[in-house]
Backbone bond lengths (Angstrom), bond angles and torsions (degrees), N, CA, C in turn:
res aa  C-N    CA-C-N  psi(-1)  N-CA   C-N-CA  omega(-1)  CA-C   N-CA-C  phi
1 X - - - 1.458 - - 1.531 110.33 -
2 X 1.342 115.77 147.36 1.457 120.37 -174.89 1.515 112.80 -63.31
3 X 1.348 116.84 -28.95 1.459 119.27 -176.67 1.521 113.03 -94.26
4 X 1.341 118.11 2.94 1.456 120.59 178.82 1.524 109.78 -77.79
5 X 1.318 116.83 146.80 1.457 121.64 -176.92 1.521 111.11 -87.59
6 X 1.315 115.89 140.21 1.458 120.04 170.40 1.524 108.65 -67.18
7 X 1.335 117.82 143.15 1.469 119.76 -168.02 1.522 115.72 -65.40
8 X 1.322 118.71 -30.21 1.464 120.19 -176.08 1.525 112.44 -102.96
9 X 1.325 117.01 -48.19 1.459 118.44 -178.68 1.523 111.93 -80.71
10 X 1.332 116.90 -15.65 1.470 122.74 175.41 1.531 112.18 58.38
11 X 1.342 115.72 44.16 1.460 121.70 178.49 1.524 110.08 -126.61
12 X 1.337 117.28 148.16 1.465 121.36 -179.98 1.524 112.30 -103.22
13 X 1.330 115.68 162.73 1.456 120.67 176.96 1.520 112.23 -69.68
14 X 1.313 117.39 -17.92 1.467 120.55 -179.89 1.525 112.88 -67.12
15 X 1.314 118.36 -7.71 1.465 120.25 173.46 1.521 111.11 -62.32
16 X 1.333 116.53 -30.62 1.467 122.04 177.22 1.524 111.52 53.52
17 X 1.321 116.02 57.70 1.466 121.65 -179.45 1.514 109.25 -128.04
18 X 1.320 116.29 137.71 1.468 121.87 -177.57 1.522 113.16 -99.16
19 X 1.326 117.16 -25.88 1.463 121.14 -170.47 1.518 112.00 -111.98
20 X 1.345 115.71 139.95 1.458 119.95 179.18 1.521 110.91 -140.54
21 X 1.337 115.11 139.26 1.461 123.19 168.31 1.522 107.58 -98.53
22 X 1.334 116.81 136.66 1.458 121.16 -176.11 1.524 111.59 -123.01
23 X 1.324 118.64 87.20 1.468 119.67 168.34 1.525 109.18 -77.36
24 X 1.318 116.83 158.81 1.461 118.49 172.01 1.514 110.47 -79.61
25 X 1.322 115.84 -49.34 1.463 122.99 -174.94 1.527 111.49 -79.33
26 X 1.334 119.08 124.90 1.469 120.14 176.43 1.527 113.01 -55.22
27 X 1.330 117.99 -33.06 1.468 120.73 -178.37 1.531 112.30 -66.67
28 X 1.339 116.37 -22.19 1.463 117.96 -179.30 1.525 111.65 -66.63
29 X 1.310 116.96 -20.10 1.466 119.09 176.20 1.528 111.91 -64.18
30 X 1.340 117.10 -24.28 1.459 119.51 175.28 1.528 110.94 -64.16
31 X 1.328 116.94 -27.75 1.460 121.20 176.63 1.528 111.28 -79.00
32 X 1.325 116.64 -26.74 1.463 120.92 179.25 1.529 110.58 -73.83
33 X 1.314 116.55 -37.88 1.473 121.76 -173.34 1.528 114.31 -49.39
34 X 1.337 119.55 -47.65 1.467 118.89 -175.98 1.535 113.74 -62.54
35 X 1.322 117.92 -19.95 1.463 121.15 179.66 1.523 112.69 -81.82
36 X 1.330 117.06 -15.02 1.459 121.11 -173.18 1.520 111.55 -103.55
37 X 1.308 115.47 146.01 1.460 121.02 171.73 1.520 108.84 -84.95
38 X 1.324 116.32 133.84 1.461 123.70 177.58 1.540 112.54 50.38
39 X 1.343 117.58 53.68 1.468 118.58 179.21 1.527 111.74 -68.49
40 X 1.310 115.56 136.58 1.461 121.86 -178.96 1.521 110.16 -125.54
41 X 1.323 117.33 126.86 1.453 120.80 173.23 1.531 108.48 -67.81
42 X 1.333 116.37 138.08 1.456 120.79 -176.73 1.525 113.18 -110.38
43 X 1.318 117.11 -59.90 1.465 120.36 -175.41 1.519 108.99 -151.52
44 X 1.328 115.53 159.90 1.466 120.97 174.77 1.521 106.66 -148.80
45 X 1.324 115.79 99.59 1.453 122.45 -179.16 1.523 109.00 -129.55
46 X 1.349 115.86 120.39 1.467 120.06 -175.28 1.528 109.07 55.53
47 X 1.349 117.46 -126.92 1.464 119.86 -179.23 1.524 112.98 -85.83
48 X 1.321 116.79 -2.28 1.458 121.26 -171.58 1.530 112.28 -96.78
49 X 1.311 115.51 92.34 1.458 121.61 172.61 1.520 108.28 -98.72
50 X 1.323 117.49 137.61 1.458 120.01 -177.92 1.517 111.53 -134.66
51 X 1.326 114.11 150.61 1.457 121.93 172.25 1.520 107.69 -147.95
52 X 1.325 115.53 164.78 1.461 120.08 -178.32 1.512 109.96 -145.61
53 X 1.329 115.73 142.90 1.453 122.80 175.54 1.513 108.35 -158.99
54 X 1.317 116.49 -163.30 1.460 119.99 176.15 1.516 109.90 -124.03
55 X 1.328 115.37 147.33 1.460 122.12 174.33 1.524 107.56 -121.19
56 X 1.324 116.34 111.98 1.464 121.96 -176.36 1.531 110.55 52.53
57 X 1.326 115.19 38.79 1.448 121.09 177.11 1.509 115.77 88.39
58 X 1.342 117.82 -5.35 1.464 121.49 -178.51 1.535 109.42 -96.89
59 X 1.325 119.27 123.46 1.463 120.70 177.40 1.530 110.95 -64.18
60 X 1.322 115.61 131.38 1.469 121.55 -179.20 1.522 109.15 -133.85
61 X 1.311 115.24 133.61 1.462 122.63 175.44 1.520 108.87 -102.29
62 X 1.320 117.37 136.10 1.457 121.74 171.45 1.515 108.51 -111.38
63 X 1.333 116.63 129.71 1.471 120.63 -179.14 1.518 109.44 -139.66
64 X 1.320 117.05 121.87 1.464 119.72 174.91 1.520 109.07 -77.05
65 X 1.341 115.66 145.56 1.467 120.53 -176.76 1.520 113.54 -110.52
66 X 1.341 117.75 -5.26 1.458 119.13 -175.73 1.516 110.95 76.52
67 X 1.333 114.92 -162.55 1.465 121.01 -175.69 1.520 110.58 -101.48
68 X 1.337 116.25 126.88 1.451 120.68 169.72 1.512 116.15 99.78
69 X 1.346 113.65 163.77 1.444 121.02 -177.36 1.515 115.58 -63.86
70 X 1.334 119.51 -40.85 1.469 118.60 -177.78 1.524 113.35 -58.08
71 X 1.335 117.40 -47.45 1.461 118.94 -179.17 1.530 111.18 -71.61
72 X 1.335 117.55 -34.63 1.462 120.17 175.96 1.523 110.65 -64.70
73 X 1.323 116.25 -40.09 1.458 120.44 179.15 1.515 112.39 -62.54
74 X 1.321 116.62 -41.11 1.465 120.54 176.66 1.527 109.84 -60.96
75 X 1.322 116.55 -43.96 1.459 120.61 179.87 1.524 111.01 -60.34
76 X 1.324 117.56 -44.92 1.462 121.10 -179.71 1.522 110.73 -60.97
77 X 1.313 116.80 -46.13 1.465 120.83 -178.91 1.530 111.23 -61.92
78 X 1.318 116.83 -45.39 1.457 119.47 -175.80 1.528 111.91 -74.88
79 X 1.325 117.32 -30.47 1.465 119.54 173.83 1.529 110.44 -67.07
80 X 1.315 116.59 -41.16 1.465 119.64 176.26 1.524 110.83 -59.98
81 X 1.318 115.94 -38.03 1.463 120.66 -178.23 1.532 112.69 -66.04
82 X 1.348 117.59 -24.85 1.469 119.65 179.21 1.525 112.26 -100.16
83 X 1.329 117.15 7.77 1.450 120.34 172.15 1.508 117.30 102.58
84 X 1.331 118.38 3.71 1.469 120.53 175.76 1.527 108.54 -69.91
85 X 1.322 116.92 135.70 1.463 121.24 -176.67 1.526 113.79 -118.23
86 X 1.340 116.83 -17.13 1.468 120.78 -174.64 1.518 109.34 -135.54
87 X 1.340 115.90 124.64 1.461 120.81 -174.37 1.526 110.20 -131.79
88 X 1.318 116.31 130.05 1.461 120.98 176.44 1.524 109.18 -121.03
89 X 1.314 115.99 121.04 1.458 120.64 175.23 1.514 109.32 -77.23
90 X 1.328 116.45 132.34 1.470 122.81 173.16 1.533 105.95 -120.09
91 X 1.320 115.37 87.10 1.459 120.43 -171.09 1.511 113.02 -121.33
92 X 1.311 115.31 -176.35 1.461 122.23 177.84 1.524 109.48 -105.94
93 X 1.324 115.62 160.89 1.460 121.31 -173.96 1.522 110.95 -147.78
94 X 1.304 114.40 151.83 1.454 120.86 164.28 1.516 108.05 -94.50
95 X 1.326 117.11 142.83 1.466 120.83 178.54 1.523 109.90 -84.28
96 X 1.335 115.96 143.85 1.461 120.31 177.28 1.527 112.45 -118.01
97 X 1.323 116.38 10.81 1.454 120.39 176.35 1.520 110.10 -131.88
98 X 1.335 117.48 144.61 1.464 120.20 177.06 1.524 110.69 -61.15
99 X 1.302 116.07 150.94 1.456 120.81 176.40 1.512 114.23 96.05
100 X 1.326 117.33 -16.23 1.459 119.81 176.85 1.522 109.75 -78.89
101 X 1.320 115.87 136.71 1.459 121.34 -178.13 1.520 110.19 -120.37
102 X 1.319 115.68 163.77 1.453 119.65 175.14 1.521 110.32 -57.47
103 X 1.322 115.27 135.83 1.458 120.28 -179.47 1.506 114.70 91.55
104 X 1.345 118.34 -9.97 1.466 120.56 174.48 1.526 109.37 -68.73
105 X 1.321 116.49 147.90 1.456 121.10 179.88 1.523 111.73 -104.92
106 X 1.331 114.71 141.15 1.456 122.84 176.20 1.521 108.53 -118.70
107 X 1.342 115.87 128.41 1.464 121.27 169.94 1.533 106.26 -100.70
108 X 1.320 116.41 116.30 1.457 120.42 -175.57 1.527 111.05 -78.37
109 X 1.330 116.64 122.25 1.467 121.92 175.98 1.521 111.29 -91.23
110 X 1.295 116.68 -8.35 1.459 123.58 178.32 1.504 108.45 173.44
111 X 1.329 116.13 168.49 1.466 119.65 -177.42 1.521 110.86 -136.97
112 X 1.320 115.01 136.06 1.457 121.17 168.80 1.527 107.44 -67.73
113 X 1.327 116.82 127.18 1.463 120.91 -176.11 1.533 110.13 -87.78
114 X 1.325 115.47 64.87 1.459 120.97 -178.34 1.525 109.78 -95.38
115 X 1.335 116.07 44.29 1.461 124.35 -179.21 1.528 107.73 -141.45
116 X 1.316 116.17 177.69 1.450 118.80 -173.79 1.510 115.97 -99.74
117 X 1.332 118.11 -26.60 1.457 119.82 -171.12 1.520 112.73 -63.09
118 X 1.326 117.73 -48.60 1.463 119.45 -177.86 1.520 111.78 -62.96
119 X 1.347 115.81 -29.78 1.470 119.53 -179.04 1.524 112.11 -73.75
120 X 1.339 116.60 -18.63 1.454 119.70 174.58 1.530 110.92 -72.29
121 X 1.335 116.56 -16.16 1.460 121.95 -177.71 1.520 113.24 -97.64
122 X 1.329 116.89 -41.97 1.458 119.10 -169.85 1.522 110.41 -159.49
123 X 1.315 115.55 159.31 1.465 123.01 -177.03 1.529 111.97 -55.01
124 X 1.323 115.51 152.75 1.465 122.29 -175.67 1.523 113.44 -62.68
125 X 1.328 118.36 -19.77 1.457 120.47 -179.25 1.517 113.08 -76.65
126 X 1.341 117.66 -10.18 1.461 120.87 179.05 1.522 109.20 -74.40
127 X 1.341 118.74 133.73 1.469 120.29 -174.84 1.519 113.42 -78.49
128 X 1.320 115.35 150.47 1.462 122.61 172.61 1.516 107.53 -107.51
129 X 1.329 116.42 97.28 1.465 121.21 -174.95 1.521 110.00 -135.63
130 X 1.342 117.14 152.04 1.465 120.92 178.77 1.519 111.25 -80.67
131 X 1.318 115.85 173.56 1.451 120.88 170.67 1.530 108.27 -72.58
132 X 1.318 117.43 125.41 1.467 120.70 -173.10 1.528 111.80 -64.98
133 X 1.338 117.75 -37.39 1.457 119.95 179.56 1.526 111.35 -66.38
134 X 1.335 116.55 -41.28 1.464 120.25 -179.87 1.522 110.38 -66.30
135 X 1.321 116.74 -39.31 1.468 120.31 176.70 1.523 110.41 -62.46
136 X 1.331 117.06 -40.69 1.461 120.34 178.60 1.524 111.50 -63.62
137 X 1.331 117.11 -37.21 1.466 120.51 178.51 1.525 111.26 -67.57
138 X 1.326 117.15 -34.70 1.463 120.00 174.85 1.518 110.80 -63.67
139 X 1.318 116.17 -43.05 1.459 119.59 178.44 1.528 111.28 -64.50
140 X 1.325 116.09 -38.84 1.462 120.19 177.04 1.526 111.03 -62.55
141 X 1.328 116.12 -42.30 1.464 120.19 177.80 1.525 110.96 -63.02
142 X 1.320 116.81 -40.87 1.470 120.17 178.83 1.522 111.10 -62.48
143 X 1.309 116.51 -39.02 1.469 119.31 176.91 1.529 110.62 -67.02
144 X 1.325 116.61 -41.68 1.467 120.11 -179.96 1.529 112.01 -57.76
145 X 1.334 116.05 -38.98 1.462 121.05 -176.08 1.533 112.72 -100.54
146 X 1.340 115.32 6.01 1.463 120.89 178.68 1.531 111.16 54.71
147 X 1.336 115.50 47.00 1.461 121.87 179.40 1.534 108.96 -103.71
148 X 1.323 117.84 120.27 1.468 119.34 178.21 1.527 110.95 -70.81
149 X 1.316 115.89 150.42 1.459 120.67 178.18 1.529 108.36 -154.80
150 X 1.305 113.97 164.48 1.459 120.05 174.56 1.529 107.08 -119.90
151 X 1.318 116.71 136.57 1.454 121.86 -177.11 1.517 109.28 -116.54
152 X 1.345 116.90 132.12 1.450 119.22 179.35 1.512 112.53 172.26
153 X 1.317 114.38 -168.53 1.456 121.62 -177.34 1.528 111.19 -83.36
154 X 1.328 115.22 142.09 1.458 121.01 175.22 1.528 108.99 -120.41
155 X 1.311 115.46 167.68 1.462 121.33 176.97 1.520 109.00 -116.88
156 X 1.331 116.36 127.65 1.462 120.74 173.78 1.520 109.06 -101.92
157 X 1.327 115.97 135.81 1.457 121.45 -173.40 1.520 109.91 -139.26
158 X 1.325 115.92 179.16 1.465 120.45 -173.05 1.518 115.25 -116.26
159 X 1.335 118.84 -6.23 1.461 119.21 -176.66 1.522 111.07 -151.49
160 X 1.329 115.92 147.72 1.461 122.38 171.89 1.522 112.57 -95.91
161 X 1.331 118.05 -13.19 1.456 119.53 -162.02 1.520 115.31 -125.06
162 X 1.350 117.57 29.47 1.455 118.03 172.79 1.526 109.02 -72.35
163 X 1.329 116.74 170.29 1.464 121.04 -178.36 1.530 113.28 -81.55
164 X 1.322 117.11 1.93 1.466 119.56 -176.28 1.530 112.44 -130.18
165 X 1.311 117.00 26.90 1.465 119.86 -175.67 1.529 112.77 -59.25
166 X 1.326 117.09 -43.38 1.462 119.93 -178.69 1.520 111.22 -62.54
167 X 1.340 116.21 -42.48 1.459 120.94 179.34 1.524 110.88 -64.47
168 X 1.314 116.22 -43.58 1.466 121.00 179.69 1.520 110.94 -62.63
169 X 1.330 116.87 -46.03 1.463 120.29 179.91 1.528 111.57 -61.92
170 X 1.328 116.54 -40.93 1.465 120.36 179.07 1.522 110.70 -62.48
171 X 1.327 116.27 -42.56 1.470 120.58 179.93 1.525 110.98 -59.88
172 X 1.324 117.15 -50.99 1.455 119.73 -176.12 1.527 111.46 -70.84
173 X 1.314 117.47 -30.00 1.458 120.36 173.73 1.527 110.10 -61.85
174 X 1.325 116.20 -44.13 1.465 120.75 179.13 1.519 111.80 -65.88
175 X 1.319 117.58 -23.64 1.462 121.82 177.61 1.529 112.68 -85.84
176 X 1.343 116.54 2.37 1.457 120.58 175.00 1.515 115.43 89.93
177 X 1.332 117.64 8.17 1.463 120.64 177.17 1.526 108.47 -73.60
178 X 1.353 117.11 135.53 1.461 118.40 -170.76 1.523 114.43 -100.03
179 X 1.331 118.49 -16.19 1.460 119.36 -179.06 1.519 111.19 -160.83
180 X 1.321 115.78 169.72 1.465 120.10 -179.09 1.518 110.35 -137.51
181 X 1.335 114.95 144.11 1.453 121.34 172.55 1.525 107.76 -149.14
182 X 1.324 117.43 -165.94 1.458 119.63 -177.24 1.532 113.43 -122.11
183 X 1.326 118.44 -4.81 1.458 120.15 -170.52 1.525 116.66 -123.54
184 X 1.327 118.31 -21.22 1.460 120.54 -171.21 1.522 113.33 -60.64
185 X 1.317 118.13 -42.79 1.467 120.06 -178.29 1.526 111.34 -61.19
186 X 1.322 116.59 -44.92 1.464 119.54 179.14 1.522 110.92 -62.91
187 X 1.328 117.37 -42.81 1.455 121.42 177.99 1.521 111.05 -58.48
188 X 1.322 117.20 -49.42 1.460 120.93 -176.89 1.530 112.03 -64.31
189 X 1.318 116.64 -46.47 1.469 120.00 -175.50 1.526 111.30 -68.97
190 X 1.320 116.66 -52.12 1.465 119.33 -177.99 1.524 110.13 -65.72
191 X 1.319 116.53 -40.31 1.451 119.68 178.43 1.523 111.95 -58.25
192 X 1.317 116.70 -47.15 1.466 119.03 -178.82 1.525 111.24 -67.33
193 X 1.312 117.69 -39.14 1.463 120.13 177.69 1.526 112.00 -63.25
194 X 1.320 116.78 -27.83 1.468 120.77 -179.09 1.530 112.31 -98.27
195 X 1.325 117.23 7.63 1.451 120.84 176.84 1.513 114.41 75.02
196 X 1.322 117.82 27.45 1.459 122.80 -178.83 1.522 111.07 -100.65
197 X 1.322 115.97 156.06 1.458 121.98 173.06 1.525 108.10 -94.77
198 X 1.327 117.21 127.09 1.462 120.89 -176.92 1.524 111.03 -132.73
199 X 1.331 114.45 155.35 1.461 122.13 171.92 1.516 107.81 -154.45
200 X 1.333 115.92 164.14 1.460 120.82 -178.33 1.518 109.86 -139.86
201 X 1.338 115.28 120.91 1.463 122.81 175.59 1.523 107.54 -112.63
202 X 1.317 116.90 118.40 1.458 121.35 -174.16 1.528 110.94 -113.18
203 X 1.322 114.78 139.51 1.457 123.75 178.58 1.525 108.35 -102.66
204 X 1.319 116.86 120.49 1.470 120.15 -178.60 1.527 109.93 -69.78
205 X 1.326 116.30 120.87 1.464 121.07 176.86 1.527 112.14 -114.04
206 X 1.329 116.84 -16.36 1.467 120.93 177.09 1.526 108.44 -127.56
207 X 1.343 119.03 112.51 1.461 121.01 177.69 1.528 110.77 -62.75
208 X 1.324 116.53 162.35 1.461 120.51 178.72 1.525 110.04 -59.27
209 X 1.324 115.86 130.25 1.466 124.69 -178.15 1.528 111.35 61.39
210 X 1.337 116.56 21.36 1.454 120.68 173.71 1.515 110.28 -88.42
211 X 1.315 115.82 178.12 1.456 121.85 -177.76 1.521 110.69 -84.58
212 X 1.322 116.46 123.98 1.460 120.91 176.02 1.516 110.79 -57.59
213 X 1.344 116.29 -48.28 1.461 119.73 -175.81 1.522 111.61 -61.49
214 X 1.343 117.24 -45.40 1.460 118.91 -177.80 1.519 110.67 -70.17
215 X 1.340 117.74 -35.31 1.449 120.29 178.19 1.509 112.16 -63.39
216 X 1.318 117.43 -45.50 1.458 120.96 179.04 1.520 109.78 -66.51
217 X 1.319 117.95 -40.75 1.457 120.48 179.44 1.526 111.46 -64.80
218 X 1.350 116.42 -36.18 1.457 119.41 176.69 1.518 110.57 -61.88
219 X 1.347 117.16 -40.84 1.453 120.84 179.33 1.516 110.11 -64.66
220 X 1.327 116.89 -45.96 1.459 121.05 -177.45 1.518 110.96 -62.95
221 X 1.303 117.41 -39.61 1.461 120.92 -175.93 1.523 113.19 -82.78
222 X 1.314 117.26 0.40 1.458 120.31 177.18 1.512 113.14 79.27
223 X 1.327 117.46 31.29 1.464 121.55 178.84 1.528 108.98 -52.36
224 X 1.304 116.91 140.24 1.458 123.31 -165.74 1.529 113.98 -55.17
225 X 1.327 117.83 -50.21 1.460 119.66 -175.29 1.521 111.88 -67.19
226 X 1.327 116.13 -44.51 1.463 119.84 179.91 1.523 110.50 -65.52
227 X 1.315 115.75 -36.80 1.461 120.54 178.90 1.527 110.51 -64.80
228 X 1.311 116.95 -42.03 1.459 120.67 177.94 1.519 110.53 -64.39
229 X 1.338 116.26 -39.99 1.460 119.99 178.03 1.519 112.13 -60.81
230 X 1.331 116.78 -40.68 1.463 120.46 176.96 1.522 111.10 -59.34
231 X 1.326 115.90 -46.71 1.459 120.33 -178.76 1.525 111.06 -61.68
232 X 1.322 116.85 -43.84 1.456 120.68 -177.92 1.529 111.67 -67.28
233 X 1.329 118.01 -40.07 1.460 118.85 -178.30 1.524 110.72 -66.30
234 X 1.324 116.72 -35.39 1.467 120.29 176.63 1.525 110.28 -65.62
235 X 1.323 115.82 -46.32 1.463 120.59 -179.17 1.526 110.96 -59.64
236 X 1.313 117.93 -45.89 1.461 120.84 -177.99 1.525 111.65 -68.40
237 X 1.319 117.00 -39.06 1.462 119.89 178.71 1.526 110.71 -63.75
238 X 1.318 117.15 -42.04 1.463 120.39 179.49 1.526 110.98 -67.89
239 X 1.316 117.31 -38.33 1.460 119.58 177.00 1.523 111.09 -63.89
240 X 1.331 117.14 -39.88 1.468 120.29 178.39 1.538 110.05 -63.80
241 X 1.321 116.32 -39.51 1.466 120.22 176.82 1.530 110.35 -62.22
242 X 1.321 116.30 -46.17 1.468 120.05 179.69 1.536 110.98 -60.21
243 X 1.321 115.87 -43.81 1.459 119.87 179.36 1.527 110.92 -63.08
244 X 1.312 117.26 -40.16 1.460 120.39 179.88 1.524 110.87 -66.80
245 X 1.320 116.45 -39.80 1.464 120.85 -175.89 1.522 112.44 -72.59
246 X 1.327 117.75 -24.10 1.464 120.17 -171.74 1.516 114.05 -112.52
247 X 1.311 117.57 1.89 1.476 117.29 -179.32 1.522 110.96 -83.66
């Protein structure tokens, strides 16, 4: 039934919304709120906090996905079930190339599927790629606002604390991968399998060969560069949504 709630995100299809922003951290929705007209908190179950408002007249849902592919995958499935068709991840990333600084933005052109969730859906040879039109709209928005960004492949993974993290990061850096996160691959694969348009805008919080702990702590404490990156990624994602809705 249209008014029945999805079991995890606790949202109904009667919301009648096509567009969603997907931060990992529930607190990041506090940064989304000021961009929306008449934002309303909807639900908060486990890692899934949601709110809804309008951006330049376009209804937009914000839903946190928590950490990792499994919870992101659940969010994608349940959002599809209530009629959402376009999803943009606004997440954090570690840099895998020299020269990247905190607050730099990455537009993911594809993701290394070095995680488990996407493999539960389909063979490893299936690509993890965004919707090309949505990616182009993000780039257009970045040009409109004169926001620098880096575009390229990222790696999605399942752990920060294996005994070989440095070796793994060095390998993927040498292969030309520019950043790492935990959710983009699952978003891209499940989204495409379900006929959804997806994209991922990542904010660098850990420079290449920087400290994971200090990078995450800088983000939590509102360190200036990372904080600015969060604001910019939200702005560009919302502009891309507006452009898609009105073209």
